[in-house]
N, C-alpha and C positions, 0 to 999 in steps of 0.2 A: 504494500500500500504506500502511496505517496506520503512523505513526511508532513507534519503539521505546518512546517515552514513553507513547503511548496504549496500546500492548500491555501495558506494565507496569502502567498504571493499571487496566486491565480485569482483570489477573491478581490484583491486590491485593484486590479485592472483586468483587461481582457486578454492578457498573455496566456497562451497555452504552454505549460511547462510539464514535460513528461520525458520518459526515456526515448520518445520519438524526436525529442529536441525542444527548442524554444520557438514558438510561432506567434505572430500577431500582425495586425495591420501596421505597416511601416508609417511612422510619423504620428501614430495615434496610440497604439498599444506597445509597439516596439520602436525604440529610438536608439540613437547612436550610443548614448550612455549605457543602455542595457547591453548592447553588443560589447562594449569595453569591459563591463563588469563580468559578464559570463565568460568571455574569452580569457580574461586575466585569471579568473577562478579555475578555468579549464587547464591553464598552464601548470597548475600545481600537480595535476594528474599525469602530465607528460614526462615519463621517466627518461625517454630517449633525448629529450630537449629538441626534438625534430617534429615538424607537423606539416602535412600536405594540406593545401587549401584549394578548393575549387568552388565555383558558383554557377548558378543557372542563369537563364536569360531574362529574368524579371527586371523591370525598369530600375528598381532600387538595389539590385544585387551587386553592382559594381562598387557603389559607395560603401555598402555594408562589408564587402570583401576587403576593401582598402582599410577600413576601420579595424576589422578583425585582425588583419595581418599586422598592422601597427601595434595593436594591443598585445598580441603574442610576442612580437619582437621585443617590446618593452619589458616583458617578463623573461627575457633571455632565451626565447625559443627561436631556432632557425626555421624559417618558413620556406617551403618548396611549393611555389605557386603554379598551379595548372591552368589558371584562367578559367574560361568557360569549360566545364567538365561535368559529365553525368555523375550522379551519385555512385553507381557501381565502379566507375573508374577511380574515384577518390578512395573508396573502400579498398580496392585492389592495391593501389599504391601505398596506402597506409600500412600495409603488411610489411613493407620494406622500411618505412621511415618511423613506424611506431605509433603514430597518431594521425588523425585527419579531422578536418573541419569543412563542412559543406554549407554554403550560403544558399538556402532554399527553403521553401515551404511546400515543396513537392506538388501536390494536386490542388492546393488551396487557391482561391481567386488571386488575380494578379496584384492586387493592392496589398496582399499579405507577403511576409517574408520571414525568415527564421534562420536558426543555427542548428546543425546536426553534428553531434560529436562522435568521434570514433577513437577507440583505444585498442591497440593490438589487433586490428582488423575486424573488430566487432563494435556494434553500438554500445553506448554506455548502459550500465545497470542502475538500479534504484539507489544504491549506496553512493555510486559515483555522481549521479544526478544531484543528490543532496549536497555533496561537496561543492558542486558547481554553483549551487544556489545560495550557499552560505556567505556571510559577510567575513572577508578575510583581509588581514592587514599584511602588506607586503614590504619587504626590504628592497633596497635598490639592487638591480641586477645589471650585468653587462648586456648591452643591447644585442639581440640576435640578428642574424643576416637574412636576406631574402634572395632566393634564386628562382628563375623561371625554368620549369622542367616540362618535358614531354613524357607521355605514358606509353608503356609497352602493352597496354590492355588489349589492343586489337590483335597483335601477334600471339599473345598468351591465350586469348579466348579462341582464336582460330585453331591453334594447336590442339586445344582440348576438344573442340567441336569436330574437327576433321573436315574433309571435303564433302560437298553436297553433290549427289548424283542427279544428272538430267538437267542441270542449269535451270532450276525453277524460276519463274518470273514472280517477283514479290513487290507489292505496293507497300510503301511505308510512309506513315504520317507522323513526322517528328514534332508536330505541333509548335514549331518555332522554338523548341526547347533545346536543352543542352546536348541532346543526342543527335543534333542536326548533322554532325560530321562523322561521329563514331559509328552510328547505326548503319548508314549506307556503306561505309568503307569495310566494316566487318562482314556484312552479308555479301558484298562483292568479292572479298578476299576468299571466302569459302566456296564461291562458285555460283552465286545467285545473280539473276538479272534484276535490276532495281528500277522502280519508278518512285520518285520521292515527292511527297506533298508537304506543303508548309515548311519548306527547307530553309527559309531565311530566318536567322536567329531573332527572336523577339517579336515576330509577326506570325499570326495564325488566324485561320478562319473560324476557329472554335476555341473553347475555354481550356484551362490547364489540365482538367481531369478527363481522360478519354473513357473512363468507366461510366461516366454519366452523360457524355455527349453522343449525338446521333451519328457523327463521323460520315456525313453524307458524301463528301468527296472521296473518301477511302472506300466506302461501300460501292460507289460507282466505278472506281478504278479496279476493284477486285473482280468485277464481272469479266475482265479480260486478263486476269492474273490467276496464279495458282493459290495465292493466299495474301492477306493484308495484315500488317502490324501497325498499331498505334502506340505511341509512348507519351507519358506525361512529361512535365517540364524538366524533371531531373533524371528521367530515363530509367527509373527503377520499376515502374509499372508497365505491363504489356497487355494490350487488348488485341484479340484475334478477330479478323473479319474473313469470312469464307463465303464464296458464291453469292456475294452481294448481301450478306447478312452478318450483323455484328453479333458475336458470341458472348455469352455471359462471362463475367470476370473470373469465374472459377475455371474456365476452359484453359487459360494460359497455364495455370498451376497444374491442371490435370495432364496436359501434354508434357510438361516438364517431368511430372511424376512417372508417366508412361516411359519416357526416355530413360529415367533413372532405373526403373525396373528392368528395362531392356539391357542396360549396362550390367545389371546384376545386384543392384542395391536392394536391401530388404528393410532397413530401419528408417522410419519417417516420423517427422513431427508436423502436425497440421494445427493451425489456430482453431480455436473453438467455434469460429464462425465460418469455417470452410465446409463445403458441401459434403454431406454424408456419402454421396456417391463415390467421391475420391477415396475415402476411407475403405469403402466396400471393394473398390477396384484393387486397392493395394492388398487387402486381406485375401481376396479371391486368388491372388497370385503369390501367396505365401509370405507376404510382408507383415510387418508390425507397425502399429500406429500409436503415437503418443499425442495427446491434445494439450496445447498450451493456451495461455492467455493471448488475446489479440495484441498485435504489435510485433514488428520485425525483431526487435531486441529480445522479446519474450520467447519467440520461436527459436532464435539462435541460442539463447541461454539454455533452453530445454534440450536442444540438439547436442550441445556440449555435455550436459549432465547425463544424457542417455546414450552418448556416442552414436547418434543418428547420422545418416548419410545424406539425407535430402528432405525436402518438405517446403512449407511456406504458408501463405495466406491466400485463400480464394477470394476474399472480399476485396483485397487490394491488387488482384491480378499479379501476384508475386510468387515466383518460384525461387527457392534458395538452394544452392549447391555449395555447402560450406568448404569443400576442398578447394574451391576456386574463389568464392566470395561469401563472406558471412553477412549478406544483405540480400534483399530482393534484387534480382538482376534481370531486368527486362531485355537488356542487350544480349547477354549470353543465352537467355531462353529463346529469343527469336532465332538465333543460329541453331540451337538444338532442335527446335520445332521444324526448321527448314530441312534438316536431315531426315525427318520422319515422314515427309510428304510422300504419299503413295505407298507407305508401308502398312503391314498388318497391324502393328502397334497403334498407329495413328487412327486407323479405322475402328479398332476395338474400343479405344477410350472415347471416341466421339459417339459411338453407338451406345456405349454403357451409360454415358451421362445424359443422353437425349431425353430420357424419361424423367429426369429430376429438374424441378423448376425452382429457381431462387428468386425471391423478391427482396429488394432492399429499399428502405425509405429512411427518413430522418425527421426528427421533431426539433425545432429550435428551442433550446433550453439554456438559460444563462448559466455560465460555468459555476457560479456561486451556489446554484441550486441543484447541480447534478447529483450529488451524493444523497441529499434528502429526498429528491424525487425518486431515485431508485429504491430507497428504503420504503417509501410509501407504496411504490409500485409492487414490491415483493409481496406485501400483504394482500394487495388486490389480486395478484396473479395466483396466489395460493387458493383463492376461491374458485378459480377457473381451471387450473392445471395442477396435476398431482405431483409430478416429478420436476423439481427445480434444482438447477446446478448453478452455483454462485462463485466459481473460481474467477470469473471475469464478467461482471454484470449479472444478468439473470437469464438463464437458458432453461427452457422447458422442452423436454423430449416427449412429443405427443404420441408417436409410434415409431417403428423402426425406420420409416421413410420421411417423417415429418417432425419439424422442430421450429422453435422461435427463440431468438436471442435479442435481449435489450441491453445496451451498454453505452456508457458515456464515451464520446470520442476523445482520443488523445491529441487530435490535431485541429478540431473545430469546436465551436460553441453549440454543439448539438448532441442529441441522444440518437443513436443508430438502432434501427430495428431490422433484423435479418430473419427471413422466413424461408423454409424449404419444404417441399412436398412433391410427391409424384402426381398429385391432383391439383391443377391450377385453381379451381374454385375453392378448394380447401385452403390452399396457401393464401389466397386473397381474403378469405373469411378470417383466418388467423391474424393476418397483418392488420386488417381493419379493426378487429377487436382490441388487439394489443396497442395499436396506435392511439385509440381512444382512451385506453387505460393510462397510457403515458401522459396524455394531455390532461386528464383528470388529476393525476398525481401531481403534476407540475402546478396546476392551478391551486390545488389544495395546499401545497407547500408555500406558494406565494401569498395566499390568503393568511395563513398562519404567521408568516413573516411580518405582514402588514398590521396584524391585530396586536 
């Protein structure tokens, strides 16, 4: 659970502070003083005294990056600046340098920005987050240096992926994000033909989150291509489009899992909000599944503890292969999926998941009311659902193919509601009922606060 200090920090303003990083609307919730404070505190955790820094293509990312670099250097950290770089690239390079910092708020709206912290190739944990948010007094340090560097990510990823057979034609929508250069070069290197959409950094015909956009240009392009891929602004999320139809966010993870099973991996970690179909697919093929709290760092933490080989989050369209990168890696996944086109494994996983329907929605809830709203909701849900799981939010398993999960977002001022069933009408009914219960709970908490 987050510390009392972190809870109080979030309550004071609209900053979202979690193991997913620090996020807020730049100039409103998040300012340059916040960047200086968090980066200076982060420096205490950097044992190597070296840190890789990269940023996405948001309008505010350049100035935040310059402020972050100066703050780290002031604390004696040598900075290795990648410039515009996808999150998976920064994670990969941080393995060599010992730490990493990404200026991004991933899929959040453009006016948002944030900081994502990496230590020893993984996202920070709860205890490290608490250190970053504490008030710390510093002594004077020798100023660190700054170097501009290039990444070996493309060659490293291509070596792992191998060559693609048949030169498939792939449409990719980089959304004007940090993957604008890396994604097409990686896919071309492994043997794909590429058509790129929204390739100019900072300019896009749709919003930052491909999981919620209709991706009309990509959908149109894939009618003449073998498959389409869409990335979010920092390149860790991957959305798949096939035959002119956008696939659910769980599909990218499912295809990555199918590739891992093909390689021979058997131990997986899936977030609690991932489709039950993926868990069944793994178990039907002799694999083991552990379920973690939602959040990339939580998935990775459980992977390390259970010595698992692959997994990820269906809700965020994120496959994680820890031997290469301890983060969601949409770039690597796109290459792995490309190698599966036309194979039995590809057909099997798509057919297996076809009968499972996921619905995801959200309710606007002020961050200060998140915890109380879920407490009230738990009592209400007990009246309707018998089995409740509370390792992360409130999940009810209704039957072997149907469930609903309500949890507060780590990255936005919302409560998320995820529902799955093999019956669309049933899924819609569950979603409608639980959404109403969340709204009722929120209103009850607000009334009690005002009385």
